[in-house]
C-alpha positions as CSV (number, residue, x, y, z in Angstrom):
1,X,89.7,-35.9,99.5
2,X,87.1,-37.3,96.9
3,X,84.7,-35.4,95.6
4,X,80.8,-37.4,95.6
5,X,79.1,-35.5,93.4
6,X,81.9,-36.0,90.7
7,X,83.2,-39.5,88.9
8,X,87.0,-38.8,87.3
9,X,86.8,-40.6,83.9
10,X,90.2,-40.4,82.3
11,X,91.6,-41.7,79.0
12,X,94.8,-39.6,77.1
13,X,94.0,-36.1,76.2
14,X,90.4,-36.3,77.7
15,X,88.3,-35.9,81.2
16,X,85.3,-36.9,81.3
17,X,83.6,-35.7,84.4
18,X,80.6,-37.6,85.4
19,X,78.2,-35.1,87.3
20,X,76.8,-37.7,90.4
21,X,74.1,-35.2,91.3
22,X,70.3,-34.6,90.4
23,X,70.7,-31.0,91.4
24,X,73.1,-28.1,90.2
25,X,73.4,-24.9,93.1
26,X,76.3,-22.7,93.5
27,X,77.3,-25.1,96.0
28,X,77.0,-28.5,94.0
29,X,78.3,-26.2,91.0
30,X,81.4,-24.2,92.8
31,X,82.3,-28.5,94.1
32,X,82.2,-29.3,90.3
33,X,84.5,-27.0,89.7
34,X,87.0,-27.4,92.5
35,X,87.0,-31.3,91.0
36,X,88.0,-29.6,87.1
37,X,91.3,-28.0,88.8
38,X,93.2,-31.0,86.9
39,X,91.7,-30.2,83.5
40,X,92.9,-31.7,80.4
41,X,93.0,-30.0,77.1
42,X,89.6,-31.7,76.6
43,X,87.2,-32.1,79.6
44,X,84.2,-33.9,79.1
45,X,80.5,-32.9,81.7
46,X,78.7,-35.2,81.5
47,X,75.2,-34.6,82.6
48,X,73.3,-38.1,82.4
49,X,71.8,-37.3,85.7
50,X,71.0,-33.7,86.5
51,X,67.1,-33.4,86.0
52,X,67.5,-29.8,87.8
53,X,69.8,-26.4,87.0
54,X,68.7,-24.0,88.9
55,X,70.2,-20.2,88.7
56,X,73.1,-19.9,90.6
57,X,74.0,-23.2,89.2
58,X,74.0,-22.2,85.6
59,X,75.5,-18.7,86.8
60,X,78.9,-21.0,88.4
61,X,79.0,-23.5,85.8
62,X,79.0,-20.0,83.3
63,X,81.6,-18.2,85.2
64,X,83.9,-21.5,85.0
65,X,83.0,-22.7,82.0
66,X,84.4,-19.3,80.7
67,X,86.9,-19.3,82.5
68,X,88.4,-22.5,81.1
69,X,88.0,-21.7,78.0
70,X,90.2,-19.0,78.1
71,X,93.0,-20.9,80.1
72,X,92.9,-23.0,76.6
73,X,90.8,-25.7,78.4
74,X,87.9,-27.6,75.4
75,X,85.1,-28.2,77.5
76,X,81.8,-30.4,75.7
77,X,78.8,-31.1,77.6
78,X,77.4,-34.8,77.3
79,X,73.8,-36.4,78.0
80,X,72.5,-32.7,78.3
81,X,68.7,-33.1,78.2
82,X,66.7,-30.9,75.4
83,X,65.3,-28.2,78.1
84,X,69.1,-27.8,79.7
85,X,70.3,-27.8,75.7
86,X,67.9,-24.8,75.4
87,X,69.0,-22.9,78.6
88,X,72.7,-23.7,77.8
89,X,71.7,-21.8,74.5
90,X,69.8,-19.3,76.0
91,X,72.4,-17.6,78.5
92,X,75.0,-18.7,75.7
93,X,77.0,-21.6,77.7
94,X,76.3,-23.5,74.5
95,X,78.9,-21.2,73.2
96,X,81.3,-22.6,75.5
97,X,80.7,-25.4,76.1
98,X,78.7,-27.7,73.2
99,X,77.1,-30.5,73.5
100,X,78.3,-33.6,71.9
101,X,77.4,-37.5,71.8
102,X,78.6,-40.4,74.1
103,X,79.7,-41.4,70.5
104,X,82.6,-38.9,69.6
105,X,84.0,-39.7,73.1
106,X,84.7,-43.1,71.6
107,X,87.7,-42.2,69.1
108,X,89.6,-41.1,72.5
109,X,88.7,-44.2,74.2
């Protein structure tokens, strides 16, 4: 089963999950979590196309991020808008999934 909301790009110990939706709510966040079932030691969520994340989406993402970190995975976010960076800091998601620059991935590719 393919997930149209998430496009996977894998190289070595890194997987980049390109989120192909402009809005994250509880349903799309759960779909993103399902797509992350085959995580790598380093998993990067690419928010380039995401314009809106509602509170239910934040809640599901936060639970997923905390669970993944507890399982030993390193999670990062790229292409997160300044607005969403502020929200991630407010809900402490950035503690578990810090924002990095796309250029930081160059050494892995």
